[in-house]
N, C-alpha and C positions, 0 to 999 in steps of 0.2 A: 637557529630558530627560524631564520628567513626561509630556509629550504623546507622545514617542517610546515611552516605556514603556507608556503607555495603548494605543497602537496595537499594540504587541507583545502585550500581554495580550489584546486583542480578537482578534488573529490566532491566539493559542494557543487561545482559546475556540472560534474557528471551526474549527480543526483538530479539537478535541475533539468538537465537534458533528457534523462531517462524517465522523469516523472510524466505520467500520462493521465488523461481523464479517467476517473474511477469507473470500473465496470461492475463490480460485485456488490451492488446495493439494491435498493427497492426496485422491483420489476412490476410493471403494469400487467396484471393478469386479465382484467376484463373492464371494458368500457361500455356504458349504456348512455346514449346510443353508441353503437360500434363505429369504428373509423370507416368513413366513406359509405355509411349506410344511407339508404333513401327511405324516408318515413312518410306514411300517409297523413299522420297527425303529429302535431308538435308535442314533444315530451314536456313533462312538468319539471324535470330536473336533469342534470348531467351528473352521472355517478361514475367514479373510478375506483376499482378495487385492486390492491397491490398484494404482493406475496408476503409482506411483513408490515408491522405497525409503522405508520408514517405521521409526520407532522405537517399540517398545511399552513404555511406562512400567509400573512396578509396579502391578498391579491394573487395567491398561488394558483388558483383555479379561476379562469376567466373564459367568457364566451363572447365572440364578436360576430357581427353580421358581415355580409359581403363587402361592405364599405369600410371595414375595420373599425366600426363603432361598437363599443362594449355594450352588451344588452342584458347580461345576467343580473340577478338581484342579490347576489352574495351567497356565502356558504349556508348550508342547511344540515341538519342532523343526518348522518349517513348510516348509523347502526353498527359501528365497529371501528377499532383503531386502524384497521387495514383499509378503510373506505373513506373517501371524501366526496363531497357533492356540492353543487350550487343550484339555486332555484332559477327557473326561467319564467318570463312573463306569461300570464294566462293567454294573452292575445298574440302570441308569437306568430308572425305571418309566414307564408311559404317563402322559401329562399334557402340559400346556402349559408352555413355557419362554421366558425372555426373555434375549437377549444384548445387553449394553451394551459399547460399545467406545470407546476414546479413544487416539489415536496421534499421534505427532509427524511432521509432514511433513518433507521434505528441507530446507525453508527454516525449520524449527523451529516453524512454526505448528501448534497443536493442532487436531485435527478429531475430531468425535465422532458417534456414531449409535447406533441401537437397531434390533433386529430380533427377531422371534418365530418359533417353530416349535412343532409339536405332534407328539407321538408317540402312535400308536394312536388308538383311538376316544375322544378326550378333547376337552374344550372349550378354546378359545383362552384365553390369559391375559387377565384383565379389563383393560380399557383404563386404568383408574385405577391399577392396579399398574404397568403399563408406564410411565405418566406419572410416577409416584412414583420409579421406579428411574432413569429417564433425566433427570428434572427439566428437560426442555425443552432440553437441550444446554448451550451455553456460558452462556446467560443474560447477567448483568451483566458477566461476564468478557470476553465477546466484544465489548463496547463499551469497557470501561475499559482493557483491555489495549492495543488499537490507539491509543486516545487518549493513554495514557502514552508509548507509543513515539513518537507524533508530537510530543508536547510535548518529550521528550528530544531529538528530532532538531532542533527549532527552537533549543533552548537551546545545543546543541553547535555548531550552525551559526553562531549569533551570537557565541559565545565565540571560535571559530576565526577568524571574519571580523574581529572586533575586534583580535585579535592580528596578523593580516596587515596591517590598516590602521595599526597602531602602527608597523610597519616601513616601509610604503610611503608613507603619507599624511602622518603627523603629524611636526611638527618642534618646535613650541613646547612648553615644559615644562608649562604648565597643560593643554594639550590631551593631552599624554601621560598625565598623571594621570587625566584623564577617560576616556581610552581604556582604561587599565589597570583602572579601576574598573568599566567596562562589561564587560570581558572576565572579570573576577573574579566579578561577580554572575551572569553567564550561565553560567560554568563551575560555580559553586556550585549553581545551579538544575539544571544538567545532572546533577550527582552525585545530588541529592535525587530527581529524577524517575526516573533510571535505577535507583536502588536501590528506589524504590517499585514499579517494574514487576516486580521479582523475585517477591514473594509472589503477585502477580496471575497471573504466568505459571505459578508452581507450582500455584496453584488450578486453572488451565486444564488443566494436565497431569494432575493427580491427580483432578479432579472434586470435590474437597473444598473447604472454606473455606480462606482464606489462612493462618490460624494452624495449622490441622490439617495443611495441605500442607507448611508449613515444618518442622513437628515430625516428619514422616515422611520417606520416601526421595525425596519429590518435589523437595526443594531440591537434592539432589545430582544428580538427573536433569536438572533445569533447568540447573544450572551446567555439566554435561557436554555439553549440546547446543550448537548453533551460537549460539543466543540467549545462553546462559551465557558462551560464549567472547567474544562481542562485548561483553557486559555487563562482564566482568572487565577486558578491555582498556580499555574506555571509562572505567570508574571509576578505574583506576590512572593512566591518562594525564591525566584531568581533575584528579586529586589532585596529580599532578606539576605540572600547569599552574598550579594554585592556589598551590603553593609558589613556583614561578618568578615568579609575578606579585607575591607578597608580598615577595620579596627581589630584590636586584640580581643578575641573571644575564645572560649574553649573549643578545641577542634570538633567536639561532638556536635556543637551547634551548626558548624559548617556542613558536617556530614548529614545531619538531619535535613537541613534546608536543601542541599543538593539532591538527596534521595527523594524528597517530596516533589521537587521540580521534575525529576526524572520520571517518577511514577504518575505524574499528572497525565502522561500519555495513555495510561490505563483507562482514563475516563472517556476516551474518544477513539474508536477504532473497531476493527472486525471482531475483536474478542468480546465486545458487548452484544453482538447480534448472532454469534455462532455458538453451537453446542459442541462439547460441554463448556459452558461459560466459566465455571469455577476453575477447571484445569487450565484453560487458556489464560485467564487472569493471573493465576499463580505462576505459571510457566513464564509468562511475559514479564512479570515483576523480576524474577530471577534473571531472565535473559537480559533485561535492561541494565540491572545493577552490575552483573558480571561483565557484560559487553562494555559498559562505561569504564570500568577499571582497566580492562584490556586495552581499549582504544586510548583513553586519556593517559594512562600510565605509559603506554608505548610512545605517544607523541612527546610526552615530557622527557622520557628516557632518551629518545633520539636527540632532543634539544640539549640535554645535559651532557651527553657523550660528545656532542659536537663542539660545545663551547668550553669544555674543560679538558685539561691534560691529565693523563693517568699519573704523571709524575707529581701532580699537586698533592695527591693523597691516595696512594695505591691501595691501601687497606680499605678506605671508604669506597673507592671506585669499584673494587672487586665485590664488596658487600652490596653496593647499590645494584649492580647488574644481577647478582645472585638473588637478591630479594625480589626484583621484578620477574626474573625467570621463574621462581617458585610461585609467585602470585599469578603470573600469566598462565601457568599450568593449571592451577586451581580454577581460574576464570574460564579457561578453555573447557574443562570438564563440566562446569556449571552451564556454560553456554550450550555445549553439546547436548546435555541432558534436557535442558529446558527447550532448546530448539527441536530436539527429537520429539518431545511431548506435543509441542505446538504443531509440528509437521504431521504427526499421526492424526491429530484432531482435524487438520485442514486438508489432508490428502487421503487417508484411510485405506487406499489400495494401491499396490505397485503400478497398476496400469494407468492410474491417474497421473503418474510422473511423466510418462512418455506420450500422453494423448492430450495434454492441456498446456496452455501457455504458462500457467502458474508452476506446473511440474518442471518444465524445462528451465524456467528462471531459477527455481529452487535448486535444480541440479547444477546450474552455473554457479550459484552461491556456494554450494558444497565444494565444487571444484576450486573456487577461490580460497575457501577456508583451508582446504588441503594444502594449497601453496603456502598460505600464511604459516600453517603448522610446520611445513617442511623447513621454511626459513628459520622459524623459532627453534626447531629441533637442532638445526645446525648451530645456531647461536648458543643454545644450552649445552650441546654436546662437545663443541669444538672451541668456540671463542670464549665462553664464560670460564671454563677451566683454565685456559691460557691466561686470562686476565687475573683470575684468582691466584694462580701460581706465583704471581709477583709478590703477593702478600703472605705467602706461606712460609713457615720457618724453614731455614736451610742451614744445617749443621749446628742447630741449637740456637740460632739467632735470626732476627728478621733479615730478609734479603736487603742488601744495601741498595738504596734508591738514589737516583740522581736528583739534583735540585730542580725546582720548577724551571721550565724552559729547556731542559736537557734534551727533550724529544726533538727539538729543532736542530740539534747539533748532529754532526756526522758520527754514525755509530762505528765504534772501533772494537778491536779485540778486547779492550779494557772493560767494555760494558758486558756484564754477565749475560749468558745466553737466555736465562729466564727473563731478564729485563727486556732484551730485544724481542723475544716472542710475545711478551705481554704488550709491549708498545705496538707491535704489528697487529695483534689481535684487537687492540683498542681501536686502531685506525680502520681495520676491516669491519669492526662492529658498527662504526659510523655508517658505512655503506649498507650493510645488511639491515640495520634498523630502519633506515630510510626506505628501503625496499619493502620491509614488513609494514610500515605505516601506509605506504601507497597501496599495497594489496588489501590491507584492512579497510581503508577508505573505499576501495572498490567493492568490498563485501557489504559495507554499509549503504553504498549507492544501490546495489542490487536489492538489498533489504527494503530500501525506500520504494523501489519499483514494485516489490512484492505486495505491499499493502494496498496498491491500487488495482490489483488483478484479482479476478474472481477465484476463490479458493478451489484447488484442484478437485476436491471431493464433490463440490457442487457442479463444476464444469464438466466432469466426467460422469455425472449421474450416479456416483457412489452413494450419496445421500440425497434424497429427494428426486425430483423429476430430472430426466435426461433431456437436454436441449442441444440440438445440433443444427447448424446453418451451412448449407452447401449451395453452389451455383446451380441454377436450373436451366437458364438460357441467357442469351445476351440481354443484360439489363435487369434480369430477374434472379432472385435467390429464393430458396425454399427453406423454411424453418420447421423442424419436426420436434414436437415436445411429447415425451412419454411420461405420464404421471399416474401413479407414484413410482414407476419404473421398478416394479417388483413382480415376481411370478404371480400370475393370476390375472384378474381383471384390471385393465388400464384404460385411461382416457388418452386418446391420441389427438393432438391439435396440430394442424398443418397450416402454415401461413405462407403465402406467396408474397414476397417483398420486392418493392421497386428499389431504385438506386438510392432513395433517401431512407430506406429501412422501414417504410410504411406499407401496410397491406395494399397490394395492387389488384386492380379489377381486370387484368389482362388475360385471365385463364377462364375458359368456358366450362370445363369439367375436370375432375381429378379423381384418380383411383390409387390404391395402395396394394403392394404385394409384400407379404411378410415371410421371411425365410430364416429358419434356425440353422445357422452356419455350421456348427460342429458336426451335426448329423445330416446336413443337407436336406432338412425336412421342409417341405413347402415347394413353391410359394403358395401362401394363403391369400386369396383375393379379398380386399375390403373396399366397399364403396362408402366413403365418408359422407356425412351430412353437411350440406352447405349452410354455414352460419351467416355469413355476410361477405362483402367484397374481400377477396384474398384470404378467407378463413374457412377451413373445414374441420370437422371433428368427428370422432368415432369412438365408441366404447367397445373394447374387444376383450375377449377372454382367450385369445390365441396364444399369448405369451406364457406358455405353460412350463417352460424350461429355463433355468438360469443360464446365463452365458451370452454369447454374441448372437444378435439378431440383425439381419439386413432388412431395411425398409426401403423398397423401391417406390418412388413417387412418379406416377405417370400423369402428366398434365397436358390438357388440350389448350395450347397457346392460342390457337384460332381453329376454324372449321377444318383446316387442311394440315395443320402442323401439330405434332406431338413432341413433347420434351420429356426426358427422363432424368432422374437424379437418384442416387443411392446414398443412404446414410446408414451408419452402423452404430448400434447402441448395445451396451452390455447390461442385460437385465439382472438385477440383484435377486438373491434367493428370497 
């Protein structure tokens, strides 16, 4: 048990280390006034439009002057779920201003940003003031939050899997006690980690410290979000499961509580904001339940194989391993089918696998699953039959077994060959099951990383706009957006970004050249329209063919220096 728990702890640490700030959530599409714009007259409002519906928490959109004094008059009607706005004073004087924003995406993940604008003939706000007001975005919250979510995911998965294993695998009373203990400890860990994530989420929503966020309206806003809904359901179901494990209740009650806690993850995540939602929710439900049995049953089996001797009860030992082997095979098929359906919805095209971070991480997960299956196949094909042979009839009677503790004695010629092979297979099974648990924990760690990465279909432009960022010159990047990235008329947005990721005013002029790569047609010269500092746009009908297009960006960094960058997008039919 100690080694199994050590593997679990290492796996949890791996998830925590691989958890990263979320990328694939609400994206700011338009700001009025635009970032770093210079206005002749003061605007009446500041309006932000996102690519999906968002929720604006209290104080989520604020405007400050150059002295870091807040000057906005609070939120105002914006005209759509994708848009948020605040009112500005009627007598706003000339000067520089900072806008900080923090909203909740449709999948409950907080995203934040900052922009500046200037009214009249005034200087921009000092960069130190901007940095102090924004404080670098999520900071530690963007790492700790996803890590706690991943830890909670693993704990609930183990608790539910141990409960399923109690019903399907275990028959002996000592083994049932061990399974109940494992499920209880995992469920308790799930409650602790889930509750610990609440103040971190409140801090992410409010932009304040955890204690300050809990004291203000941030707690109620968190509990009212999909994150809060999932948290409440999870804690209530895990608490019920703890009670059911502590007292004698029908097994079905434990299964229902464990499954409800497991499926609480469906209330919060990518599947709520991606199409087709129904397919993703159904596949994820199957994926969670089957994966829980596989993971929890495997951890339990590894513990039971390690703490008991095959000589205690060879018949039950053989049946235990055989039952898990059959159940794991069914779980693998279910996980593969559900995972394949989810991957299709989130990847959509083979090219997205090798051109996006999500695709490469998904391929790494598949490779790890292949290793898990290889070890499981060896167990099922070689070790399980050897263990089961100990209990098989031989010459019309049960094979003679040694009394408990005989495994520790020196094997002699008096011990039947079947018994020796069975003992050796049992000892080897201890090692291979530990390896299988470690590999499966690695799979779950990679899965935890996947939920924080932009889905491949979006990142590769298979669905929706294509978005590519490449270096332009020292200290500058260029971002090219092709919307809707389909054959015909498209809107091109080009942003020149500085080291902080904000539009830069260092480029004097900019031009584009479009080339259809498969037939080497072009280049077609495009002169985009200047929208504001660091931002150009053009509406083009040049993208008449599906497939790979190269977009060359030619930028005048100053009067004497020209910089070039090339991006490649695959235009959809």
